[in-house]
Each structure stands twice: as C-alpha cells, then as structure tokens.
C-alpha positions as CSV (number, residue, x, y, z in Angstrom):
1,M,60.9,80.7,115.1
2,N,59.3,77.6,116.8
3,S,56.3,78.7,115.3
4,L,58.0,78.5,111.9
5,S,60.0,74.5,112.7
6,N,56.7,73.7,114.3
7,Y,55.5,74.3,109.6
8,W,59.3,72.8,108.0
9,N,58.0,69.9,110.1
10,T,54.9,69.8,108.9
11,L,55.8,69.3,105.5
12,S,56.5,66.0,103.4
13,R,60.1,65.4,101.8
14,R,59.1,66.9,98.5
15,D,57.1,70.1,99.6
16,Q,60.8,70.8,101.7
17,T,62.6,70.4,98.7
18,A,60.3,72.4,96.6
19,L,60.3,75.3,99.3
20,L,64.2,75.2,99.8
21,I,64.7,75.4,95.7
22,C,62.8,78.2,95.3
23,V,64.2,80.1,98.6
24,V,67.4,79.9,96.7
25,A,66.2,80.9,93.4
26,V,64.6,83.8,94.4
27,A,67.9,84.6,97.3
28,L,70.0,84.2,94.0
29,A,67.9,86.0,92.0
30,L,67.7,89.2,94.8
31,I,71.5,88.9,94.5
32,W,71.6,89.4,90.8
33,W,69.4,92.8,90.6
34,A,70.9,94.4,93.6
35,L,74.5,93.8,93.4
36,V,76.1,92.1,90.1
37,Q,73.6,94.0,87.9
38,P,73.8,97.4,88.6
39,S,78.1,97.1,89.0
40,T,78.2,95.5,85.5
41,K,76.4,98.6,84.3
42,A,79.1,100.6,86.1
43,V,81.3,98.8,85.0
44,E,80.1,99.7,81.2
45,Q,79.2,102.9,82.1
46,Q,83.6,103.7,83.3
47,I,84.6,101.7,79.7
48,V,82.8,104.3,77.8
49,S,83.7,107.6,80.1
50,T,87.9,105.3,79.7
51,R,87.3,105.4,76.0
52,A,85.4,108.3,75.5
53,S,88.3,110.7,78.0
54,A,91.4,108.5,75.1
55,E,89.7,110.2,72.6
56,S,89.7,113.4,74.1
57,L,93.6,113.4,75.0
58,S,94.3,111.9,71.7
59,R,92.5,114.9,70.0
60,V,94.5,117.1,72.6
61,R,97.2,115.8,72.2
62,N,96.9,116.4,67.9
63,M,96.6,119.8,68.5
64,A,99.9,120.4,71.1
65,Q,101.4,119.0,68.4
66,E,100.4,121.3,65.7
67,L,100.6,124.2,67.9
68,K,104.6,123.1,68.2
69,Q,104.8,122.0,65.1
70,Y,103.3,126.0,64.1
71,R,105.4,127.8,67.1
72,M,108.2,126.6,64.9
73,T,107.3,127.4,61.5
74,A,105.7,130.0,62.6
75,D,107.4,133.5,61.3
76,P,109.2,135.8,64.6
77,S,108.3,138.5,63.7
78,D,104.6,137.7,63.4
79,A,105.5,135.8,67.3
80,A,106.4,139.0,67.9
81,E,103.8,140.8,68.2
82,V,104.3,144.4,70.4
83,Q,102.3,144.6,73.0
84,L,100.0,148.5,72.1
85,S,100.0,150.6,74.7
86,E,104.2,149.8,74.4
87,L,103.4,150.4,70.2
88,I,101.4,154.1,71.3
89,D,103.6,155.0,74.2
90,S,107.2,154.7,72.2
91,S,105.8,156.4,69.1
92,L,105.0,159.2,70.8
93,R,108.0,159.4,72.7
94,A,109.9,159.1,69.6
95,G,107.4,161.7,67.6
96,G,107.9,164.0,70.7
97,M,105.2,163.3,72.1
98,N,103.3,162.4,76.0
99,M,100.2,160.7,76.4
100,S,97.7,162.4,79.3
101,S,96.0,159.7,79.0
102,F,95.9,156.0,78.2
103,Q,92.8,153.7,78.7
104,P,92.5,150.1,77.4
105,V,88.8,149.5,76.3
106,R,88.2,146.0,74.4
107,D,90.7,143.5,73.5
108,G,92.9,145.6,71.1
109,E,91.2,148.9,71.6
110,V,92.5,151.8,73.9
111,R,91.4,154.8,74.6
112,L,94.2,157.7,74.1
113,R,95.1,162.0,75.1
114,L,97.3,163.8,74.0
115,D,97.4,167.3,75.5
116,D,99.0,170.4,74.0
117,V,101.0,168.7,70.5
118,A,102.8,170.3,68.1
119,Y,99.5,169.3,65.0
120,N,102.2,168.1,62.4
121,S,103.8,165.8,64.1
122,F,100.4,164.8,64.8
123,I,99.1,163.8,62.2
124,T,102.8,162.4,61.0
125,W,102.5,160.4,64.2
126,L,98.5,159.3,63.6
127,V,99.8,158.6,59.6
128,D,103.3,156.0,60.6
129,M,100.4,154.2,63.2
130,E,98.0,153.2,60.4
131,A,100.6,152.5,57.2
132,N,102.9,151.3,59.4
133,H,102.2,149.2,62.4
134,S,98.1,148.8,61.2
135,L,96.2,150.7,63.5
136,V,92.4,152.5,63.3
137,T,91.4,155.4,64.4
138,R,86.9,155.2,66.0
139,E,86.8,158.3,67.6
140,L,89.2,161.4,67.0
141,T,88.8,164.7,68.3
142,I,90.6,168.0,68.1
143,T,90.8,170.3,70.4
144,P,92.7,173.2,69.4
145,T,95.0,175.4,72.1
146,R,95.6,179.1,72.5
147,A,99.6,178.5,70.8
148,S,100.3,178.5,67.9
149,G,99.8,174.8,65.8
150,R,99.7,172.9,69.0
151,V,96.1,170.6,69.4
152,S,94.9,168.7,73.0
153,V,93.7,165.2,71.3
154,S,91.1,162.5,72.2
155,M,91.3,159.5,70.4
156,R,90.2,156.0,70.1
157,L,92.3,152.9,68.6
158,A,91.8,149.7,68.1
159,R,93.9,146.5,65.9
C-alpha cells in the first residue's frame, strides 16, 4: 500500500485527475454490466412472462365460461349418460340373465361372459343394446350348453 501511495504522490495533479476519472468510469461500467443490465433483462423477462400468464388465464376463463354455458344449455338426458357397466348389469337383470364375468378393456369397451342363458332372451337383449343404447358388438362367441335353448356367451361390447 505504501508503494501505491508513493506512486500516487509522484504523479502530477493533471495525471491524478485523469487516473481518478478513469477509475470512476471503469467502476461505473462494471456496476452497469454486473448489476443493472442483468436486473433490467430479468425485469423485462418477468414482464413478458406475466403477460403470457395473463393471456393464458384469460383463455382459461373464457373456456370456463363457455363450459358453464354449455352445461346450462345441454340436454339433461345427454349429461346423465349411464355408465356402461350399470347399463349392462341392469338390462341383463331385467331380462332375467346374470353376468358371470365383466372386464373393462378400454375406455367405453368391455368383455362380458354370460353362462347358461336362454338363447332367445340373449338375442332380444343384444338387439336392444345395439338399437336403443348404441352399443356395438366387437366380438361374439355363442356356445350351446347341454340344456336345449340355453347358451354360454363371450363377447366384447363397445360404445
């Protein structure tokens, strides 16, 4: 530190002033590049992000309003669509038949097994499911049992 002080004292007044101005300029430049410029960019990025979030929120609110309007104007019978498992079970019971197995395969598609059911009752039920409930038979295997007019059925139904 002593040598720096000695060097400073050997400089003329004009050189001291010039050196002091250069040091201040370099210090201000470092402050600008190290602190001000990065924080300014961060603020600009936050402004862009906030605008994008506000636009997204606006779209979500519009969609929510459309959904609310749709629900108010939707036909209640469409909204109260019966679950596929409930539909099949209740209609089979109404026809005097029982499921021996039921497996969901994919969304809106199931595997169904009926053991020892009356053939005519089964065909009537199947026609009703396809005609009145828009179900489609994807696979169907009918196997006769020992009793006359009775069958075992494996099938895959889909909406």
